[in-house]
C-alpha positions as CSV (number, residue, x, y, z in Angstrom):
1,M,25.8,-68.2,-130.6
2,I,27.6,-71.5,-131.5
3,P,24.4,-73.6,-131.9
4,L,23.1,-71.0,-134.4
5,A,26.4,-70.9,-136.3
6,R,26.8,-74.7,-136.4
7,P,25.3,-75.2,-139.9
8,A,27.5,-72.4,-141.3
9,L,30.6,-73.8,-139.6
10,I,29.9,-77.3,-140.8
11,T,29.4,-75.9,-144.4
12,L,32.7,-74.0,-144.1
13,G,34.4,-77.1,-142.9
14,I,33.1,-79.3,-145.7
15,I,34.1,-76.7,-148.4
16,Q,37.6,-76.3,-146.8
17,S,38.1,-80.1,-146.5
18,I,37.2,-80.6,-150.2
19,G,39.6,-77.8,-151.1
20,S,42.5,-79.3,-149.2
21,W,41.6,-82.9,-150.2
22,N,41.8,-81.9,-153.9
23,A,45.0,-79.9,-153.5
24,F,47.2,-80.5,-156.5
25,L,49.5,-77.7,-157.5
26,L,50.9,-76.6,-154.1
27,P,51.8,-80.1,-152.9
28,L,53.3,-80.8,-156.4
29,I,55.6,-77.8,-156.0
30,Y,56.4,-77.8,-152.3
31,L,56.5,-81.5,-151.2
32,Q,59.7,-83.4,-152.3
33,K,59.0,-86.6,-150.4
34,Q,56.6,-88.9,-152.2
35,S,55.3,-90.3,-148.9
36,L,53.9,-86.8,-148.0
37,R,52.1,-86.1,-151.2
38,P,48.3,-86.3,-151.3
39,L,46.4,-89.0,-153.2
40,T,45.5,-86.7,-156.1
41,L,49.2,-86.5,-157.1
42,G,49.3,-90.3,-157.1
43,L,47.0,-90.2,-160.2
44,L,49.8,-88.4,-162.0
45,Y,51.9,-91.6,-162.0
46,F,49.3,-93.4,-164.1
47,Q,50.1,-91.2,-167.1
48,T,53.2,-91.2,-169.3
49,R,54.1,-88.8,-172.0
50,Y,52.3,-90.7,-174.8
51,E,49.7,-92.8,-173.0
52,S,47.4,-92.9,-170.0
53,D,46.0,-96.0,-168.2
54,Y,42.4,-94.8,-167.9
55,T,41.2,-97.9,-166.0
56,L,43.7,-97.2,-163.2
57,I,42.9,-93.5,-163.2
58,A,39.2,-94.2,-162.9
59,A,39.8,-96.7,-160.1
60,G,42.0,-94.1,-158.3
61,I,39.4,-91.4,-158.6
62,S,36.8,-93.8,-157.2
63,I,39.0,-94.5,-154.2
64,I,39.9,-90.8,-153.7
65,I,36.3,-89.5,-153.8
66,V,34.9,-92.0,-151.2
67,P,35.9,-90.0,-148.1
68,M,34.3,-86.8,-149.4
69,I,31.1,-88.6,-150.2
70,I,31.0,-90.1,-146.7
71,I,31.6,-86.6,-145.1
72,F,28.9,-85.1,-147.3
73,I,26.4,-87.8,-146.4
74,L,27.1,-87.5,-142.7
75,F,26.7,-83.7,-142.6
76,Q,24.2,-83.2,-145.5
77,R,21.5,-81.7,-143.3
78,Q,23.8,-79.1,-141.7
79,F,25.4,-78.4,-145.1
80,V,22.0,-77.5,-146.7
81,Q,21.0,-75.5,-143.6
82,G,24.3,-73.6,-143.8
83,L,23.8,-72.8,-147.5
84,T,20.2,-71.6,-147.0
85,S,20.7,-69.8,-143.7
86,G,21.3,-66.5,-145.4
87,A,18.3,-66.8,-147.8
88,L,15.4,-64.4,-147.4
89,K,12.1,-65.9,-146.1
90,G,9.0,-64.5,-147.7
């Protein structure tokens, strides 16, 4: 059963990891220590009330997205199999 469910489990894992990696609102509310906050909240410190440093924000986004791209590239075949496993074959 597990070998047949492997693509679906990997797809679920990728989607869940992207969701937790991009968490913004709940860590902003619940985490008081800055050392425990995720990287996405770090981008908030590049903005003030009247101005934003777009070069630092773009650099931060580039750094933050690298692990997700690597995970997707490593598990791309299983991800596509997991998405298409429920499709009808004609």
